[in-house]
C-alpha positions in Angstrom: 4.8 94.0 -34.4 5.1 90.2 -34.6 8.0 90.2 -32.1 6.0 92.2 -29.6 3.0 89.8 -29.9 5.5 86.9 -29.4 6.8 88.5 -26.1 3.4 88.5 -24.4 3.0 84.7 -24.2 6.7 84.4 -23.4 6.3 86.7 -20.4 3.2 84.9 -19.3 5.1 81.6 -19.6 8.0 82.9 -17.4 5.5 84.3 -14.9 3.7 81.1 -14.8 7.0 79.1 -14.4 8.1 81.4 -11.6 4.7 81.2 -9.9 4.7 77.4 -10.3 8.2 77.0 -8.8 7.2 79.4 -5.9 4.0 77.4 -5.4 5.9 74.0 -5.3 8.5 75.3 -2.9 5.8 76.9 -0.7 3.8 73.7 -0.7 6.9 71.6 0.0 7.7 73.8 3.0 4.2 73.5 4.3 4.2 69.7 3.8 7.4 69.4 5.7 6.1 71.6 8.5 2.8 69.8 8.9 4.7 66.4 8.7 7.0 67.6 11.4 4.1 68.7 13.6 2.3 65.5 13.0 5.4 63.4 13.9 6.1 65.6 17.0 2.5 65.2 18.2 2.5 61.4 17.6 5.8 61.1 19.5 4.4 63.2 22.4 1.2 61.1 22.5 3.2 57.8 22.5 5.6 59.1 25.1 2.7 60.1 27.3 1.1 56.7 26.7 4.4 55.0 27.8 4.7 57.3 30.9 1.1 56.8 31.8 1.2 53.0 31.6 4.4 53.0 33.7 2.8 55.2 36.3 -0.3 53.0 36.4 1.8 49.8 36.7 3.9 51.3 39.6 0.7 52.4 41.4 -0.8 48.9 41.1 2.5 47.3 42.2 2.6 49.6 45.3 -1.0 48.7 46.2 -0.3 45.0 45.8 2.8 45.1 47.9 0.9 46.7 50.7 -1.7 44.0 50.5 0.9 41.2 50.5 2.5 42.7 53.6 -1.0 42.7 55.3 -1.4 39.0 54.4 2.0 38.1 55.8 1.3 40.0 59.1 -2.2 38.4 59.5 -1.5 34.8 58.5 2.1 33.9 58.9 3.4 35.9 61.9 1.2 34.0 64.3 2.5 32.0 67.3 1.2 28.7 66.2 2.7 29.0 62.7 6.1 30.2 64.1 6.3 27.3 66.6 5.7 24.8 63.7 8.4 26.4 61.7 10.8 26.4 64.7 10.3 22.7 65.2 10.8 22.1 61.5 14.0 24.2 61.5 15.5 22.0 64.3 14.1 18.6 63.3 15.4 15.8 61.0 13.6 14.9 57.8 11.0 12.8 59.6 10.2 15.6 62.0 10.1 18.1 59.1 7.5 15.9 57.3 5.3 15.9 60.4 5.7 19.7 60.8 4.9 20.2 57.1 1.6 18.3 57.5 0.8 20.4 60.6 1.6 23.6 58.8 -0.6 22.6 55.9 -3.6 21.8 58.2 -3.0 25.0 60.1 -2.9 27.4 57.2 -5.2 25.6 54.7 -8.2 27.9 55.6 -5.9 31.0 55.1 -4.7 29.6 51.8 -8.3 29.1 50.6 -9.1 32.6 51.5 -5.9 33.9 49.7 -7.0 31.9 46.6 -10.3 33.7 46.7 -8.5 37.0 46.8 -6.3 36.2 43.7 -3.2 34.7 45.4 -1.7 32.0 43.2 1.2 30.7 45.3 1.7 30.3 49.1 5.1 28.8 49.4 7.3 28.3 52.5 11.1 27.8 52.1 13.9 26.7 54.5 16.8 28.8 55.5 19.1 26.8 53.1 16.8 27.8 50.1 14.9 24.5 49.7 11.2 24.2 49.2 9.4 23.3 52.5 5.7 23.5 51.5 4.0 24.5 48.3 0.3 24.9 49.1 -0.4 24.9 45.4 1.6 21.7 45.0 2.1 20.1 48.4 3.5 16.9 46.9 6.6 18.8 45.6 9.0 19.7 48.3 12.7 19.5 49.3 14.0 20.7 46.0 16.7 23.4 45.9 15.6 26.8 44.8 19.0 28.4 44.4 19.1 28.2 40.6 15.4 29.0 39.9 14.4 31.4 42.6 17.0 34.2 43.2 14.4 36.1 45.3 14.3 33.4 47.9 18.1 33.3 48.1 18.2 37.1 48.5 15.5 37.2 51.2 17.3 34.5 53.2 20.7 36.0 52.8 19.8 39.7 53.4 16.9 39.1 55.7 14.7 41.6 54.0 11.6 41.5 51.9 12.1 40.9 48.2 9.3 41.7 45.8 9.0 41.6 42.1 8.0 39.6 39.0 9.8 36.4 38.8 9.6 33.0 36.9 9.7 29.8 38.9 9.7 26.0 38.6 5.9 25.8 38.3 4.4 29.2 37.5 5.5 32.8 37.2 4.0 35.7 39.1 4.5 38.8 41.1 6.3 37.4 44.2 6.5 38.9 47.7 9.1 36.9 49.6 9.2 37.7 53.3 11.9 36.5 55.8 10.4 34.8 58.9 12.2 35.8 62.1 11.0 34.6 65.5 12.6 35.8 68.7 15.8 36.6 66.8 16.0 33.2 65.0 15.7 33.0 61.2 13.1 30.3 60.3 13.2 30.6 56.5 11.1 32.6 54.1 7.6 32.5 52.7 6.3 33.6 49.3 2.9 35.1 48.6 2.5 35.6 44.8 -0.2 36.7 42.5 -0.7 36.1 38.8 -0.5 38.8 36.2 -4.3 38.5 35.7 -4.8 40.2 39.0 -2.6 43.1 37.9 -4.3 43.2 34.5 -7.7 43.6 36.1 -6.5 46.4 38.3 -4.7 48.2 35.5 -7.8 47.8 33.3 -9.8 49.8 35.8 -7.6 52.8 35.2 -6.6 52.2 31.6 -10.1 51.5 30.3 -10.2 49.9 26.9 -6.6 48.6 27.1 -5.9 44.9 26.6 -2.8 43.4 28.2 -0.6 40.5 27.4 2.5 39.2 29.2 5.3 37.1 27.8 8.4 35.5 29.3 12.0 35.3 28.1 12.4 31.7 27.0 16.1 31.6 27.8 15.4 32.5 31.4 12.2 30.6 32.0 12.6 27.1 30.4 15.7 26.0 32.4 13.7 26.6 35.6 10.5 24.7 34.9 9.6 21.2 36.0 9.1 19.1 32.8 5.4 18.7 33.5 5.0 22.5 33.6 6.5 23.2 30.2 3.3 22.3 28.5 1.7 25.4 30.1 3.8 27.7 27.8 4.0 28.3 24.0 5.9 30.7 21.8 4.4 34.1 21.4 3.2 35.1 17.9 5.8 37.9 17.6 8.9 35.9 18.6 9.8 32.3 19.5 12.2 33.8 22.1 9.3 35.0 24.2 6.7 32.6 25.7 3.1 33.1 26.8 1.6 31.3 29.7 -1.6 29.1 30.0 -2.2 28.8 26.2 -5.0 26.3 26.8 -6.6 28.4 29.6 -6.4 25.6 32.1 -5.7 27.9 35.1 -8.7 29.3 37.0 -7.2 32.8 36.7 -6.7 32.7 33.0 -7.0 36.1 31.2 -9.8 36.5 28.7 -9.1 36.2 25.0 -7.9 39.2 23.2 -10.5 41.0 21.1 -10.4 40.3 17.3 -8.8 43.7 16.6 -6.2 43.2 19.3 -5.6 39.7 18.1 -5.0 41.0 14.6 -2.5 43.5 15.8 -0.8 41.0 18.1 -0.4 38.5 15.1 1.1 41.1 12.9 3.8 42.4 15.3 6.4 40.0 14.0 6.2 41.7 10.6 6.9 45.2 11.9 10.7 46.2 11.9 10.0 49.0 14.4 8.5 46.5 16.8 11.4 44.1 16.3 13.9 46.9 17.0 12.1 48.0 20.1 11.8 44.4 21.4 15.6 44.0 21.0 16.2 47.2 22.9 14.1 46.1 25.9 13.2 49.6 26.9 9.7 51.0 27.7 8.3 52.4 24.5 5.0 52.8 22.6 4.4 52.2 18.9 1.7 53.3 16.5 0.3 50.6 14.2 -2.1 51.4 11.4 -5.0 49.0 10.7 -8.0 49.2 8.4 -10.1 50.3 11.3 -7.7 53.0 12.4 -4.6 53.4 14.5 -3.8 51.1 17.4 -1.0 51.7 19.9 1.2 49.0 21.4 3.2 49.8 24.6 6.1 47.6 25.5 7.0 47.6 29.2 9.9 45.3 30.2 9.5 44.0 33.7 12.7 43.5 35.7 13.1 40.5 38.0 15.0 40.5 41.3 18.2 39.8 39.5 17.8 42.9 37.4 17.0 41.1 34.2 14.1 42.0 31.9 12.6 38.5 32.3 9.1 39.5 31.3 7.4 41.8 28.8 4.1 43.6 29.3 2.3 44.5 26.1 -0.6 46.9 26.3 -2.8 47.1 23.1 -5.5 49.7 22.6 -7.2 51.7 20.0 -5.6 55.1 19.4 -8.3 57.6 18.3 -5.9 60.4 19.2 -3.6 59.2 16.5 -6.5 59.0 14.1 -7.4 62.6 15.0 -3.8 63.7 14.4 -3.8 62.1 11.0 -7.1 63.6 10.2 -6.0 67.1 11.3 -2.8 66.6 9.2 -4.8 65.8 6.1 -7.2 68.7 6.7 -4.3 71.1 7.4 -2.5 69.9 4.3 -5.6 70.2 2.2 -6.3 73.7 3.6 -2.6 74.6 3.0 -2.7 73.2 -0.5 -5.7 75.5 -1.1 -3.7 78.3 0.4 -0.8 77.7 -2.0 -3.2 77.6 -5.0 -4.7 80.9 -3.8 -1.4 82.5 -3.2 -0.2 81.4 -6.7 -3.3 82.9 -8.2 -2.8 86.1 -6.2 0.7 86.3 -7.4 -0.4 86.0 -11.0 -3.2 88.5 -10.6 -1.6 90.8 -8.1 -1.3 93.8 -10.4 -4.9 93.5 -11.6 -6.8 92.1 -8.6 -6.9 93.9 -5.2 -9.2 91.2 -3.8 -6.2 88.8 -3.2 -5.8 90.1 0.4 -9.4 89.3 1.2 -9.0 85.8 -0.2 -5.8 85.3 1.9 -7.6 86.4 5.1 -10.5 84.0 4.4 -8.0 81.2 3.8 -6.2 81.8 7.1 -9.5 81.9 8.9 -10.3 78.5 7.4 -7.1 77.1 8.8 -7.8 78.6 12.2 -11.3 77.0 12.2 -9.9 73.6 11.3 -7.6 73.3 14.4 -9.1 71.5 17.4 -7.6 74.1 20.0 -9.4 77.3 20.8 -7.9 80.5 19.3 -8.8 84.1 19.8 -7.2 87.5 19.2 -7.5 90.5 21.6 -6.7 94.1 21.0 -5.1 96.4 23.5 -8.3 96.9 25.5 -8.7 93.1 25.9 -11.6 93.0 23.3 -11.9 89.9 21.2 -11.5 90.8 17.5 -11.2 87.2 16.2 -12.3 83.8 17.5 -12.3 80.4 15.9 -15.1 77.8 16.0 -13.2 75.6 18.4 -12.9 78.4 21.0 -16.6 79.1 20.7 -17.4 75.4 21.1 -15.1 74.9 24.1 -16.6 78.0 25.9 -20.2 77.2 25.0 -20.8 80.5 23.1 -21.4 81.3 19.5 -18.6 83.2 17.6 -20.8 86.2 17.2 -21.5 86.3 20.9 -17.8 86.4 21.7 -16.7 89.0 19.1 -16.5 92.5 20.7 -16.5 91.1 24.3 -13.7 91.6 26.8 -12.3 88.1 27.3 -11.3 88.8 30.9 -14.8 89.7 31.9 -16.5 87.0 29.7 -14.7 83.7 30.5 -11.3 84.2 32.0 -10.5 84.7 35.7 -7.3 84.1 37.7 -6.1 84.2 41.3 -6.3 87.5 43.2 -8.8 88.8 40.5 -9.8 92.3 41.4 -11.6 92.9 38.0 -8.7 94.9 36.6 -7.0 94.1 33.3 -3.7 95.3 34.7 -3.3 92.1 36.7 -4.5 89.7 33.9 -1.4 87.7 32.7 -3.0 87.3 29.2 -3.8 91.0 28.8 -0.2 91.8 29.9 1.2 89.9 26.9 0.9 92.8 24.5 1.9 95.4 27.2 5.1 93.6 28.1 5.8 92.1 24.7 6.5 88.7 26.3 5.0 85.3 25.7 2.8 83.6 28.3 2.4 79.9 28.7 0.7 78.1 31.6 -2.6 76.9 33.1 -5.6 79.2 33.8 -9.2 78.8 34.8 -11.7 79.5 32.0 -15.5 79.5 32.4 -18.3 78.1 30.2 -21.3 80.2 29.3 -23.3 78.3 32.0 -20.9 79.3 34.7 -19.0 76.0 35.1 -15.2 76.2 35.1 -12.5 74.1 33.5 -8.7 74.1 33.6 -7.2 75.3 30.3 -3.6 75.0 29.0 -2.9 78.5 27.5 -0.3 80.0 25.3 -0.4 83.6 24.3 1.9 85.8 22.2 1.8 89.5 21.3 1.4 90.8 17.7 3.9 93.6 17.3 3.9 96.7 15.2 7.1 98.7 15.3 8.3 96.8 18.3 5.1 97.5 20.2 2.4 95.0 21.1 -0.9 96.0 19.6 -2.8 92.7 20.2 -2.4 89.2 21.5 -3.1 85.8 19.9 -4.2 83.2 22.5 -4.5 79.4 22.0 -6.1 77.2 24.7 -7.3 73.6 25.2 -9.4 72.0 27.9 -7.2 69.7 30.1 -9.7 69.0 32.9 -9.8 65.3 32.1 -6.0 65.1 32.2 -5.9 66.9 35.6 -8.6 64.6 37.0 -6.6 61.5 35.9 -3.4 63.0 37.5 -5.4 63.5 40.8 -6.8 59.9 40.6 -3.3 58.5 40.1 -2.0 60.6 43.0 -4.7 59.3 45.3 -4.1 55.7 44.2 -0.4 56.1 45.1 -0.9 57.7 48.5 -4.0 56.2 50.1 -4.9 52.8 51.5 -7.5 51.2 49.2 -9.6 49.8 52.0 -9.9 52.6 54.6 -9.0 55.6 52.3 -6.6 56.8 55.0 -3.0 57.6 53.8 -0.8 54.6 53.2 2.5 53.6 54.7 4.6 55.0 51.8 3.0 58.5 51.9 3.3 58.6 55.7 7.0 57.8 55.7 7.5 60.7 53.2 5.6 63.1 55.5 7.4 61.9 58.6 10.8 62.4 57.0 9.8 66.0 56.1 8.5 66.6 59.6 11.7 65.3 61.2 13.8 67.6 59.1 11.5 70.6 59.9 11.7 69.8 63.6 15.5 69.8 63.4 15.7 73.1 61.6 13.0 75.1 63.6 13.0 73.1 66.9 9.2 72.5 66.6 7.8 69.6 68.5 5.5 66.9 67.1 4.0 63.7 68.5 3.9 60.3 66.9 1.2 57.9 67.8 1.1 54.2 66.9 -2.1 52.2 67.5 -3.2 48.6 67.1 -6.8 47.2 67.3 -6.8 44.7 70.1 -7.6 41.0 69.3 -8.4 41.9 65.7 -7.5 38.4 64.5 -10.5 37.1 66.6 -12.8 39.5 64.7 -11.6 38.1 61.4 -11.7 34.5 62.6 -15.2 34.7 64.2 -17.0 37.1 62.0 -15.1 36.9 58.8 -12.7 39.3 57.0 -15.5 41.4 55.5 -16.7 42.2 59.0 -13.1 42.9 60.0 -12.7 45.3 57.1 -15.9 47.1 58.1 -14.5 47.5 61.7 -11.3 49.0 60.3 -13.2 51.5 58.3 -15.3 52.6 61.3 -12.2 52.9 63.5 -10.5 55.1 60.9 -13.6 57.3 60.6 -13.8 57.7 64.3 -10.1 58.7 64.6 -10.3 61.1 61.6 -13.2 62.8 63.2 -11.1 63.7 66.3 -7.9 65.1 64.7 -7.0 68.3 62.9 -6.8 68.7 59.1 -3.0 69.4 59.6 -2.5 66.0 61.3 -1.5 63.0 59.1 -3.2 59.7 59.8 -2.3 56.5 57.9 -2.8 52.8 57.9 0.6 51.2 58.8 -0.4 47.7 57.9 -3.2 45.2 58.9 -5.0 46.6 62.0 -2.1 48.9 62.9 -2.3 52.7 62.4 0.0 55.7 62.8 -0.8 59.3 63.6 1.5 62.4 63.2 0.4 65.3 65.4 2.3 68.4 64.1 3.3 71.2 66.6 2.0 69.1 69.5 3.7 68.3 72.8 3.4 65.1 74.8 1.2 66.8 77.3 -1.3 67.8 74.6 -1.1 64.5 72.7 -1.8 62.1 75.5 -5.3 63.5 76.4 -6.3 63.5 72.8 -5.2 59.9 72.3 -7.0 58.9 75.5 -10.1 60.6 74.2 -9.8 58.7 70.9 -9.3 55.4 72.7 -12.4 56.0 74.9 -14.4 56.9 71.8 -13.4 53.8 69.9 -14.2 51.6 72.9 -17.8 53.1 73.0 -18.5 52.4 69.3 -21.0 49.7 68.4 -19.9 47.6 65.4 -23.1 45.6 65.0 -22.7 41.8 65.3 -19.0 42.3 66.2 -19.9 44.4 69.2 -17.2 46.7 70.6 -13.5 46.7 70.0 -10.6 48.3 71.9 -7.4 49.8 70.7 -4.0 50.2 72.3 -1.7 53.2 71.7 2.0 54.1 72.0 2.7 57.9 72.1 6.1 59.6 71.8 7.5 62.9 70.7 10.6 63.9 68.7 13.9 64.0 70.6 17.2 65.6 69.8 19.1 63.4 67.4 16.0 61.4 66.4 15.7 60.1 62.8 12.6 58.4 61.3 13.6 54.9 62.4 14.3 55.9 66.0 11.0 57.7 66.6 9.1 54.9 64.9 10.8 52.2 66.9 10.1 54.1 70.1 6.4 54.5 69.4 6.3 50.8 68.4 7.9 49.8 71.6 5.5 51.8 73.6 2.6 50.2 71.7 4.1 46.8 72.6 4.1 47.9 76.3 0.5 48.9 76.0 -0.3 45.4 74.6 1.7 43.7 77.4 -0.1 45.8 80.0 -3.5 44.3 79.1 -4.4 46.3 76.0 -7.0 49.1 75.7 -4.6 51.6 77.2 -2.1 54.3 76.3 1.7 54.1 77.0 3.7 57.3 76.4 7.2 58.6 76.7 8.8 61.9 75.7 
């Protein structure tokens, strides 16, 4: 009898030990799983952050390059400027000094205007790569730029535009170096550069709440600088090998001070091994940094100079509430899972005596479902909702009780070619076909407004047959809107909202290939506002910008939605008329010309426009058809302007 009484606690001890080991292993598996999910979500967020910043930077760079091309066309490629440079090219040192003074007086108003628009340097160079005139430092000239300015050497040697971030002998900036060619003679090059502050402001408009800092590789920068300029730079707080510019904020375009939180993160970067490793790798990457106020994210974006060297480093610092949310969800999930482990352990101990363990388990799983931020619901074979979590009800604008028992397809889900039948619903077909669905669908709020949802749905099987489906979704409307904004920024001209040159070239290349394959005609029209420089000189560039907008509006009102109209540069425009012959294109262009001539532009009065019209020929490529339309435009200009010249 004593032995039997002794066995009861021994069995309970063994059962408790087995249950404890099982609970520990289960909890450890859950911990590893949630840790893995948290790490994966953090990596995905940081990767998206890096990709997004790179995309924003590339869009801003494209917009700036278009602007610099417009400045070059408007201010440099003028007869008076080209004649001065030609005399300087052929003269001795004394003659060059005279022409330098003439050039300074001639372009000083333009330089002052460029300064107002954020241009830092307006610098002319000779064909043998010497400084001819620095508008920002006119007393410094004649020095060789071969060692310090590879972009100038490349532009002179290859006779092509060289653009990119580059350090220099005075200041660093985003440089656009244009070769100057007049009547087939190379006269040197000119640089129009902008400081990083201009880019920071533009990037800040898209990446709201992000603070930017740029630093320079000391080993590449210091050997180039004049001694008097070295005082403008100081070692960064994260590495003496990287320098920051304008430490005393002496320049008029100095960036604002970092916020206290960003300053704290910036000062602590040198203590982070992960940042040190990333800095050494010099690859685009984002890092998560924990602070007392929550997570911050730091994105490192190396900027390559024209020599292909990562001479500069762009740091983007911002708060990361998404990472705080991931950590919060991780803790909540782990807490909920810990409770689940405890409940399962109790259920294991009391399984033989307590049939309520199943109800407790179901309640616990519902708790987990209600803690996730994504919407979740379960449908039976008839598409009726049998379970829905709080997040789904919140995202859709319903209460949970209002959704239970409703047909999801009729209540909030519609798709293309919707005829009201569940047979064509991709989500309802999940349990019929026993396949997984993942994609984007349109969901509707209770008030009737729609949003784009990222959806994943899988069937629940019973004996290899789908009996219901579990669907998880999230609202991605803001992400889609951001993608559309970035697409528009990359493809449209910021002033006139017409398509930009880069997008037009892509469309023209596609149209040329389509014409070759299917022998379909198209017309290419190139137009230029006559005497537009006089409008800018007499009435100012703001009035000139308004004239360009009104001209674009007038042209867009006369063309089809299938036609592609773009700003080519300055006051020059291009128009692609698809499936259009020369006989059809010329009357349309004449009509547009007459319409523009009749427009009243206020104090400016009226303006006219000249056009060159051509069509695709056998053997044409993009360059040949563009050159032909440009030549026809030149003929229209030479014929007195305000006319159309055409050729098939």
